[in-house]
BATOR-780586 format. One record per residue: chain; residue in three letters; x, y, z of N, C-alpha, C in turn; residue number from 1. Coordinates in nm, 2 decimals, padded with zeros to 4 digits. Layout:
+-------+------+--------+---------+--------+---------+----------+--------+--------+---------+--------+------+
| chain | resn | n_east | n_north |   n_up | ca_east | ca_north |  ca_up | c_east | c_north |   c_up | resi |
+-------+------+--------+---------+--------+---------+----------+--------+--------+---------+--------+------+
|     A |  ALA |      X |       Y |      Z |       X |        Y |      Z |      X |       Y |      Z |  NUM |
...
+-------+------+--------+---------+--------+---------+----------+--------+--------+---------+--------+------+
***
This chain:
+-------+------+--------+---------+--------+---------+----------+--------+--------+---------+--------+------+
| chain | resn | n_east | n_north |   n_up | ca_east | ca_north |  ca_up | c_east | c_north |   c_up | resi |
+-------+------+--------+---------+--------+---------+----------+--------+--------+---------+--------+------+
|     A |  MET |  10.12 |  -10.93 |  10.65 |   10.29 |   -10.94 |  10.63 |  10.39 |  -10.99 |  10.69 |    1 |
|     A |  ASP |  10.34 |  -11.03 |  10.80 |   10.44 |   -11.16 |  10.88 |  10.46 |  -11.30 |  10.80 |    2 |
|     A |  ASN |  10.37 |  -11.30 |  10.72 |   10.39 |   -11.46 |  10.68 |  10.46 |  -11.46 |  10.54 |    3 |
|     A |  LYS |  10.53 |  -11.29 |  10.49 |   10.60 |   -11.26 |  10.39 |  10.72 |  -11.25 |  10.41 |    4 |
|     A |  ILE |  10.76 |  -11.25 |  10.58 |   10.93 |   -11.25 |  10.61 |  10.89 |  -11.29 |  10.71 |    5 |
|     A |  LYS |  11.04 |  -11.41 |  10.68 |   11.05 |   -11.50 |  10.80 |  11.22 |  -11.49 |  10.87 |    6 |
|     A |  LYS |  11.22 |  -11.54 |  10.95 |   11.36 |   -11.55 |  11.01 |  11.31 |  -11.74 |  10.96 |    7 |
|     A |  ILE |  11.48 |  -11.74 |  10.95 |   11.52 |   -11.91 |  10.88 |  11.50 |  -11.98 |  11.00 |    8 |
|     A |  SER |  11.58 |  -11.95 |  11.10 |   11.63 |   -12.00 |  11.20 |  11.47 |  -12.02 |  11.32 |    9 |
|     A |  ASP |  11.33 |  -11.96 |  11.30 |   11.24 |   -11.94 |  11.34 |  11.16 |  -12.07 |  11.28 |   10 |
|     A |  ILE |  11.17 |  -12.10 |  11.15 |   11.10 |   -12.21 |  11.13 |  11.09 |  -12.34 |  11.11 |   11 |
|     A |  PRO |  10.97 |  -12.46 |  11.19 |   11.00 |   -12.56 |  11.21 |  11.11 |  -12.65 |  11.11 |   12 |
|     A |  LEU |  11.18 |  -12.77 |  11.16 |   11.22 |   -12.86 |  11.11 |  11.18 |  -12.97 |  11.09 |   13 |
|     A |  GLU |  11.20 |  -13.02 |  10.95 |   11.12 |   -13.12 |  10.92 |  11.30 |  -13.22 |  10.92 |   14 |
|     A |  LYS |  11.30 |  -13.37 |  11.00 |   11.37 |   -13.42 |  11.00 |  11.43 |  -13.56 |  10.96 |   15 |
|     A |  TYR |  11.53 |  -13.55 |  10.87 |   11.58 |   -13.72 |  10.82 |  11.72 |  -13.78 |  10.87 |   16 |
|     A |  GLU |  11.75 |  -13.85 |  10.85 |   11.80 |   -13.87 |  10.93 |  12.01 |  -13.86 |  10.81 |   17 |
|     A |  TYR |  11.97 |  -13.76 |  10.69 |   12.06 |   -13.75 |  10.67 |  12.05 |  -13.63 |  10.63 |   18 |
|     A |  ALA |  11.96 |  -13.54 |  10.66 |   11.94 |   -13.36 |  10.64 |  11.79 |  -13.33 |  10.75 |   19 |
|     A |  GLU |  11.81 |  -13.20 |  10.77 |   11.72 |   -13.14 |  10.78 |  11.68 |  -12.99 |  10.67 |   20 |
|     A |  TYR |  11.53 |  -13.01 |  10.68 |   11.48 |   -12.87 |  10.60 |  11.43 |  -12.81 |  10.70 |   21 |
|     A |  ARG |  11.42 |  -12.66 |  10.62 |   11.31 |   -12.56 |  10.66 |  11.28 |  -12.52 |  10.56 |   22 |
|     A |  HIS |  11.12 |  -12.54 |  10.54 |   11.02 |   -12.49 |  10.41 |  11.02 |  -12.38 |  10.47 |   23 |
|     A |  ILE |  11.02 |  -12.30 |  10.37 |   11.03 |   -12.11 |  10.41 |  10.91 |  -12.04 |  10.33 |   24 |
|     A |  PHE |  10.89 |  -12.06 |  10.22 |   10.78 |   -12.06 |  10.11 |  10.73 |  -12.14 |  10.07 |   25 |
|     A |  GLU |  10.58 |  -12.15 |  10.07 |   10.55 |   -12.22 |  09.93 |  10.43 |  -12.13 |  09.90 |   26 |
|     A |  THR |  10.39 |  -12.19 |  09.80 |   10.28 |   -12.12 |  09.66 |  10.22 |  -12.23 |  09.62 |   27 |
|     A |  ASN |  10.12 |  -12.20 |  09.47 |   10.09 |   -12.21 |  09.40 |  10.21 |  -12.28 |  09.28 |   28 |
|     A |  ASN |  10.31 |  -12.14 |  09.28 |   10.41 |   -12.19 |  09.15 |  10.54 |  -12.18 |  09.21 |   29 |
|     A |  LEU |  10.58 |  -12.19 |  09.33 |   10.69 |   -12.23 |  09.38 |  10.72 |  -12.24 |  09.52 |   30 |
|     A |  LYS |  10.84 |  -12.29 |  09.55 |   10.84 |   -12.31 |  09.72 |  11.01 |  -12.31 |  09.71 |   31 |
|     A |  MET |  11.07 |  -12.27 |  09.84 |   11.18 |   -12.26 |  09.87 |  11.19 |  -12.30 |  10.04 |   32 |
|     A |  SER |  11.28 |  -12.34 |  10.00 |   11.34 |   -12.42 |  10.18 |  11.50 |  -12.45 |  10.17 |   33 |
|     A |  TYR |  11.53 |  -12.41 |  10.31 |   11.65 |   -12.42 |  10.35 |  11.70 |  -12.55 |  10.38 |   34 |
|     A |  VAL |  11.79 |  -12.61 |  10.34 |   11.86 |   -12.77 |  10.37 |  12.00 |  -12.77 |  10.44 |   35 |
|     A |  SER |  12.02 |  -12.85 |  10.56 |   12.15 |   -12.86 |  10.58 |  12.17 |  -13.05 |  10.59 |   36 |
|     A |  VAL |  12.28 |  -13.09 |  10.47 |   12.26 |   -13.20 |  10.49 |  12.42 |  -13.22 |  10.62 |   37 |
|     A |  PHE |  12.41 |  -13.30 |  10.69 |   12.48 |   -13.38 |  10.73 |  12.57 |  -13.42 |  10.75 |   38 |
|     A |  PRO |  12.74 |  -13.40 |  10.78 |   12.81 |   -13.44 |  10.75 |  12.86 |  -13.62 |  10.73 |   39 |
|     A |  LYS |  12.90 |  -13.66 |  10.62 |   12.92 |   -13.76 |  10.57 |  12.79 |  -13.85 |  10.50 |   40 |
|     A |  CYS |  12.68 |  -13.76 |  10.49 |   12.57 |   -13.78 |  10.45 |  12.52 |  -13.76 |  10.31 |   41 |
|     A |  GLU |  12.39 |  -13.84 |  10.23 |   12.37 |   -13.82 |  10.08 |  12.19 |  -13.78 |  10.11 |   42 |
|     A |  VAL |  12.16 |  -13.70 |  10.06 |   12.01 |   -13.68 |  10.01 |  11.98 |  -13.80 |  09.91 |   43 |
|     A |  PRO |  11.92 |  -13.86 |  09.93 |   11.92 |   -14.00 |  09.83 |  11.88 |  -13.96 |  09.64 |   44 |
|     A |  LYS |  11.86 |  -14.04 |  09.60 |   11.87 |   -14.03 |  09.45 |  11.73 |  -13.99 |  09.39 |   45 |
|     A |  HIS |  11.68 |  -13.88 |  09.32 |   11.54 |   -13.90 |  09.29 |  11.54 |  -13.81 |  09.23 |   46 |
|     A |  SER |  11.37 |  -13.79 |  09.15 |   11.37 |   -13.67 |  09.08 |  11.23 |  -13.64 |  09.10 |   47 |
|     A |  HIS |  11.17 |  -13.55 |  09.02 |   11.05 |   -13.49 |  08.98 |  10.97 |  -13.38 |  08.90 |   48 |
|     A |  GLU |  10.90 |  -13.54 |  08.82 |   10.83 |   -13.51 |  08.75 |  10.76 |  -13.35 |  08.67 |   49 |
|     A |  ASN |  10.71 |  -13.30 |  08.77 |   10.69 |   -13.15 |  08.76 |  10.71 |  -13.04 |  08.84 |   50 |
|     A |  GLU |  10.86 |  -13.06 |  08.86 |   10.95 |   -12.94 |  08.91 |  11.05 |  -12.95 |  08.88 |   51 |
|     A |  GLU |  11.08 |  -12.80 |  08.82 |   11.23 |   -12.75 |  08.82 |  11.28 |  -12.70 |  08.97 |   52 |
|     A |  GLN |  11.41 |  -12.77 |  08.95 |   11.49 |   -12.68 |  09.03 |  11.61 |  -12.62 |  09.02 |   53 |
|     A |  THR |  11.64 |  -12.52 |  09.11 |   11.76 |   -12.44 |  09.14 |  11.82 |  -12.49 |  09.28 |   54 |
|     A |  TYR |  11.97 |  -12.50 |  09.31 |   12.00 |   -12.54 |  09.39 |  12.08 |  -12.40 |  09.40 |   55 |
|     A |  ILE |  12.11 |  -12.30 |  09.56 |   12.20 |   -12.20 |  09.56 |  12.27 |  -12.26 |  09.69 |   56 |
|     A |  ILE |  12.45 |  -12.30 |  09.69 |   12.51 |   -12.37 |  09.77 |  12.54 |  -12.25 |  09.86 |   57 |
|     A |  LEU |  12.53 |  -12.28 |  10.01 |   12.54 |   -12.13 |  10.13 |  12.69 |  -12.17 |  10.15 |   58 |
|     A |  GLU |  12.71 |  -12.29 |  10.19 |   12.79 |   -12.33 |  10.31 |  12.84 |  -12.46 |  10.29 |   59 |
|     A |  GLY |  12.99 |  -12.47 |  10.33 |   13.05 |   -12.65 |  10.28 |  13.00 |  -12.68 |  10.11 |   60 |
|     A |  GLU |  13.10 |  -12.83 |  10.11 |   13.14 |   -12.87 |  09.93 |  13.07 |  -13.02 |  09.96 |   61 |
|     A |  GLY |  13.07 |  -13.02 |  09.81 |   12.99 |   -13.14 |  09.80 |  12.97 |  -13.22 |  09.66 |   62 |
|     A |  GLU |  12.96 |  -13.35 |  09.66 |   12.93 |   -13.39 |  09.51 |  12.79 |  -13.37 |  09.50 |   63 |
|     A |  LEU |  12.71 |  -13.31 |  09.34 |   12.62 |   -13.34 |  09.28 |  12.61 |  -13.42 |  09.24 |   64 |
|     A |  LEU |  12.49 |  -13.54 |  09.22 |   12.47 |   -13.61 |  09.11 |  12.35 |  -13.54 |  08.98 |   65 |
|     A |  LEU |  12.39 |  -13.54 |  08.88 |   12.29 |   -13.49 |  08.79 |  12.31 |  -13.62 |  08.73 |   66 |
|     A |  GLY |  12.19 |  -13.65 |  08.69 |   12.14 |   -13.71 |  08.60 |  12.26 |  -13.88 |  08.60 |   67 |
|     A |  LYS |  12.34 |  -13.88 |  08.51 |   12.48 |   -13.93 |  08.55 |  12.60 |  -13.87 |  08.56 |   68 |
|     A |  GLU |  12.60 |  -13.76 |  08.54 |   12.71 |   -13.69 |  08.57 |  12.71 |  -13.62 |  08.76 |   69 |
|     A |  LYS |  12.86 |  -13.65 |  08.79 |   12.87 |   -13.59 |  08.93 |  12.95 |  -13.50 |  08.94 |   70 |
|     A |  ILE |  12.92 |  -13.38 |  08.95 |   12.96 |   -13.27 |  08.97 |  12.98 |  -13.17 |  09.10 |   71 |
|     A |  TYR |  13.12 |  -13.17 |  09.10 |   13.18 |   -13.07 |  09.26 |  13.08 |  -12.88 |  09.26 |   72 |
|     A |  VAL |  13.04 |  -12.91 |  09.38 |   12.99 |   -12.77 |  09.43 |  13.04 |  -12.72 |  09.55 |   73 |
|     A |  SER |  13.01 |  -12.60 |  09.58 |   13.08 |   -12.58 |  09.69 |  13.00 |  -12.43 |  09.72 |   74 |
|     A |  GLU |  13.01 |  -12.35 |  09.80 |   13.00 |   -12.23 |  09.88 |  12.97 |  -12.12 |  09.72 |   75 |
|     A |  GLY |  12.90 |  -12.07 |  09.70 |   12.89 |   -11.97 |  09.57 |  12.81 |  -12.05 |  09.43 |   76 |
|     A |  TYR |  12.78 |  -12.18 |  09.44 |   12.77 |   -12.22 |  09.34 |  12.60 |  -12.22 |  09.32 |   77 |
|     A |  ALA |  12.51 |  -12.23 |  09.17 |   12.45 |   -12.27 |  09.15 |  12.41 |  -12.37 |  09.05 |   78 |
|     A |  VAL |  12.27 |  -12.45 |  09.12 |   12.26 |   -12.52 |  09.01 |  12.12 |  -12.54 |  08.96 |   79 |
|     A |  PHE |  12.11 |  -12.57 |  08.85 |   11.93 |   -12.57 |  08.81 |  11.92 |  -12.75 |  08.77 |   80 |
|     A |  ILE |  11.82 |  -12.82 |  08.81 |   11.77 |   -12.93 |  08.79 |  11.66 |  -12.93 |  08.73 |   81 |
|     A |  PRO |  11.69 |  -12.99 |  08.59 |   11.51 |   -12.96 |  08.50 |  11.42 |  -13.11 |  08.59 |   82 |
|     A |  ALA |  11.29 |  -13.07 |  08.55 |   11.18 |   -13.15 |  08.53 |  11.22 |  -13.30 |  08.50 |   83 |
|     A |  GLY |  11.22 |  -13.41 |  08.62 |   11.21 |   -13.54 |  08.52 |  11.38 |  -13.56 |  08.56 |   84 |
|     A |  MET |  11.47 |  -13.49 |  08.58 |   11.63 |   -13.53 |  08.64 |  11.64 |  -13.59 |  08.74 |   85 |
|     A |  GLU |  11.70 |  -13.73 |  08.72 |   11.75 |   -13.80 |  08.84 |  11.86 |  -13.72 |  08.92 |   86 |
|     A |  HIS |  11.88 |  -13.68 |  09.07 |   11.97 |   -13.63 |  09.14 |  11.98 |  -13.63 |  09.32 |   87 |
|     A |  SER |  12.11 |  -13.64 |  09.30 |   12.13 |   -13.60 |  09.47 |  12.21 |  -13.52 |  09.50 |   88 |
|     A |  ILE |  12.28 |  -13.51 |  09.61 |   12.38 |   -13.42 |  09.64 |  12.45 |  -13.50 |  09.79 |   89 |
|     A |  LYS |  12.55 |  -13.50 |  09.81 |   12.63 |   -13.59 |  09.91 |  12.69 |  -13.47 |  09.92 |   90 |
|     A |  ASN |  12.72 |  -13.46 |  10.09 |   12.79 |   -13.36 |  10.19 |  12.94 |  -13.43 |  10.18 |   91 |
|     A |  ASN |  13.08 |  -13.35 |  10.16 |   13.22 |   -13.42 |  10.13 |  13.29 |  -13.30 |  10.21 |   92 |
|     A |  SER |  13.20 |  -13.23 |  10.32 |   13.29 |   -13.11 |  10.39 |  13.33 |  -13.18 |  10.56 |   93 |
|     A |  GLY |  13.41 |  -13.28 |  10.54 |   13.42 |   -13.32 |  10.69 |  13.36 |  -13.35 |  10.80 |   94 |
|     A |  ASN |  13.36 |  -13.28 |  10.86 |   13.32 |   -13.28 |  11.01 |  13.13 |  -13.13 |  10.96 |   95 |
|     A |  LYS |  13.13 |  -13.05 |  10.85 |   13.07 |   -13.00 |  10.85 |  12.91 |  -13.01 |  10.82 |   96 |
|     A |  GLU |  12.83 |  -12.90 |  10.81 |   12.71 |   -12.94 |  10.74 |  12.74 |  -12.89 |  10.61 |   97 |
|     A |  LEU |  12.68 |  -12.94 |  10.48 |   12.62 |   -12.91 |  10.37 |  12.53 |  -12.78 |  10.39 |   98 |
|     A |  LYS |  12.52 |  -12.69 |  10.36 |   12.38 |   -12.63 |  10.38 |  12.34 |  -12.51 |  10.22 |   99 |
|     A |  TYR |  12.23 |  -12.55 |  10.22 |   12.17 |   -12.47 |  10.08 |  12.06 |  -12.44 |  10.06 |  100 |
|     A |  ILE |  11.98 |  -12.36 |  09.96 |   11.83 |   -12.33 |  09.95 |  11.80 |  -12.38 |  09.81 |  101 |
|     A |  TYR |  11.71 |  -12.43 |  09.83 |   11.59 |   -12.46 |  09.67 |  11.53 |  -12.42 |  09.66 |  102 |
|     A |  PHE |  11.50 |  -12.39 |  09.53 |   11.41 |   -12.32 |  09.52 |  11.31 |  -12.40 |  09.40 |  103 |
|     A |  VAL |  11.20 |  -12.44 |  09.38 |   11.12 |   -12.51 |  09.33 |  11.02 |  -12.46 |  09.23 |  104 |
|     A |  SER |  10.98 |  -12.45 |  09.13 |   10.88 |   -12.41 |  09.01 |  10.85 |  -12.55 |  08.96 |  105 |
|     A |  PHE |  10.67 |  -12.45 |  09.00 |   10.59 |   -12.60 |  08.98 |  10.57 |  -12.56 |  08.81 |  106 |
|     A |  ILE |  10.58 |  -12.71 |  08.78 |   10.52 |   -12.71 |  08.60 |  10.35 |  -12.75 |  08.65 |  107 |
|     A |  LYS |  10.28 |  -12.67 |  08.56 |   10.14 |   -12.69 |  08.53 |  10.12 |  -12.78 |  08.40 |  108 |
|     A |  ASN |  10.03 |  -12.89 |  08.43 |   10.03 |   -12.95 |  08.26 |  09.90 |  -12.86 |  08.25 |  109 |
|     A |  LYS |  09.92 |  -12.88 |  08.04 |   09.80 |   -12.73 |  08.00 |  09.69 |  -12.84 |  07.98 |  110 |
+-------+------+--------+---------+--------+---------+----------+--------+--------+---------+--------+------+
***
């Protein structure tokens, strides 16, 4: 049962110069991670051909690039990112971290 219930602060960090990730759960079909984007930093533009993603913004505010569209996001926003769409997120929260959880649904080739 302990692999089905986790305390986020106990999960090891995966660190980058722009953010920290805690990978909460991953199965063959989905992935869930907690992300803290550092002040004035940005997750680089990227896309996933075989993943659909959803971000749930928990704290802070920022600018999400979704394709060519820039969207303001803050606490309480949810964003769907279709497979293959280029995206990034920038922290505009001053000296606070931008925190969100992302969910990935893996798309299987038929």
